N, C-alpha and C positions, 0 to 999 in steps of 0.2 A: 464702429462698435466691432463688427464681426471679421474685418481689418486688424483691428488692433488684438482681437482676442486669436486671431490667425497669426500673427508675428508674434504675438508672446508663446504658443505652441512648439510655434517653429524653433522657436529660442529655446526654448527646453529640451525638447529633444535632440540640437546639437549640443546643448551644455551635456545633456546624459550619455549622448554616445562617448562624449569628449573624455567623459569620466569611467567609462570603463574600457579596462583592455579588452582586446579582441584578442584568439587564440585558435590558430585552424588547424587541426589533426594533419598529419604530413604521410599519413596512407602507411608508416609503417611500427605493425606494430610487434609490441616486447611485452612480457613482463617482469613485475616485483613483487618481492617478497618483502611484508613488515612485521615485526614483531608489535602483536598488542594482545594482551589479555583482559579478563577482569572486568566483562560486561553480561549482562543478563538482560538487554536488550539492546537492538539494531534501529536506528535512525537513519533515513536514507532521506535525504536534501537533492530537490532538483531531478535532472535526467541520466544520471547514471541507472545502472543496473547492478541486482546484487544475486549473486545462487548463494544461499544459506547452505552450508556441507556439512554430510554425518562426522564431522571430527571432532576434539577434542580442542580448546581454544589453546592462543599459543603465537599463529602467524596467520594472519591474511595472502591471500594474494591479487593483485589486479592486473587485468590485462586490459591494454590501450596503446594507442597510443603512444612512441615515445616520446613526443613534447606536451604529451594530455598527463601525463601521469604526475609529476613533478606540480600540478596545480589540483590534484583529488587529496582533500586533507582527510583523515581517519584520525577520532581521537575521541577519550574517552570522556564523558560529562555525564555526571552524573550517576553513572552507571550503567551508561548508555553508548553505544557505537556509535557515533554519527560522522557519517559519509555523506560527504559532498562537495560542489566543488571552491575555490577559493574565492571571498568575496570581489564584488567588483570586477569580475572579469565574465565576457561573453565568449563563450562555447563552442564550437563546430566541429564536427568530427567525420569523419569517414567511414571509418570500421568498427564503433562504439568503443563501450566503456564498459568493461566486468569488474566490480569486486566478489571473491568468494571469502566468504565469511565461515568458519567454524559456528554451528549451530546448538554444540552443547552449553547447555546451563540456560540458554534463551527462552524467556517466558511472555517478552514487548518485543512487537515488531511495529513499526512506522513508518510511512510514507508521506511525506509531504511534494507534490511537483508529480512529472510524467517519466519517473522511471519504470523500472520494474522490479519488482523483488519475487524471487521463485524460490524451491529448494531441491535438494535432491535426497532420494529415502524417503524417512520418514520425521519431523519433527515431534519430536517426545515431552512432554510437560506436563503440573499441574492445574496449572492456571495459566490461559496463553490469551495475551490481550495483544486488539490490531485497531490498527489507525489506519483511515486512507484519507487523505484530503489532496484533490485536485483532480489530475485524468491520468496517471498514473496505474499501474497493475500488480495485485498480487495474487499468486496462485499459488496453492499450498498442502501438501499430504500432513495430514498432523493427524495424533493422539494424545487427548487431554482430556482430563475431567471437565476441564471448565473451559470455554470459550467466549471471550466477550469481543465483540467486533462492530465497527463504528466507520463507515464509507459518509462520506463531504464531499459531493462534489459528482464528476461525471466519470471516475477511474471504474474498472470492473476488479472483483471480488471471488476468485474461486475458488474452495476449499472441497478438502476430498478425505476423508478418513473415517475417525470414530471421536464422538464423546459426550457425556452426560447432561450437559444444558449446556445451550446452545443459545446468549445474546445479543441479537444485530439489531443495530439502529443506522440505516439508511438517511441520508438527507440532500438529494439532489437528484440527478438525471441517469445517476449510474448504476452500475448491475451484481449482484450476488447471484451467484451460479451455488447453490451447496444440496444440490441432491443428493451426490456421493457422500457427504459427511453424514453419517448416519448414526443421529440424537435421542438420548429419550423426549426431552423438552428443550423444548425453544419457541424463546419468543421476540418475535420482529415487529421494531415499530418501520415505517416509512412515511417520508414528507418529502413530496414532489412527484415526481416522474418517475420514479426509477420502477424496477423489477427485483424482484427477490421470489429467490426456488431454496426449499428449507425439504428436509426429512425430519419428518417428529415421528416414534413409533410410539408415545405415551402420552404426551401434552402439549397442548398448542395455544399460543396466545400473542394475536395481534391486531397491529391499530393502523390502520390507512387511513392517514390527511394528506389528500389531492387526487389525482390521475393516475398515482402507482399500484401495480399490482403485486400480490403477494399468493405463490401457487405451494403448496404443501404437499409432499410425497408422505410415507410411511402407514398411512392409517390412522393416525393419532384417535386414542377412545377420549379424550378431553379437549373438547374447539371453545376457545374464546376467542370472539370477532368484531371488534369495532373499526365503521368506516365514516370517515367524514371524506364528503367530494364523491369527484366520477371512478374512483379506485375502487377496484374489487378482493377478494381474499379467496381461492378458489381449494376445497379442499379433495386431491385427485385421487 
């Protein structure tokens, strides 16, 4: 039985590898500009990096090895700019691949995979929604009336700037570092072994299920805590 299972697994692995094309970067870095606009969200899938720039929409710039650029897809789907590699292609590169995206009008950022998203200057919007699924990183400087963020997996989210209301939901082993995000009201939910650091000046509500920890700066006057498991909530 074990030999049969091993044979089936090896057969699947071989079939899978032949079903994918493989592209290796040639080491020659170049840039390409693409005309694209009309998005309110940026969705990154895979291992690419995205840098949000404080510019008006109209053109994005890709910096990558010359044989990698053609397999990077950028398209508008349901009002979101989706960035990814073409399907069924295994990619390895020596110099990295970065897409520079104008952030004016953006109020939603989503990352699935192992890529990174960061911004230049300050991202300004009324309502900002953040989603991170996987092992990637989101690092942003923001100014928004309200921020709603969710992290599922082992990734990291680092936020600074200011907001009135900050809602963070962490599920998994990832970390949220938001001491430098000045917030009036914070609601934090942690399920798993991750860690959350926030700054709340008025109200804080925290819910921990598992072994994770929430640390709160800002000396909020109104505090609500709920803990189930070995985790902690500390008001610093």
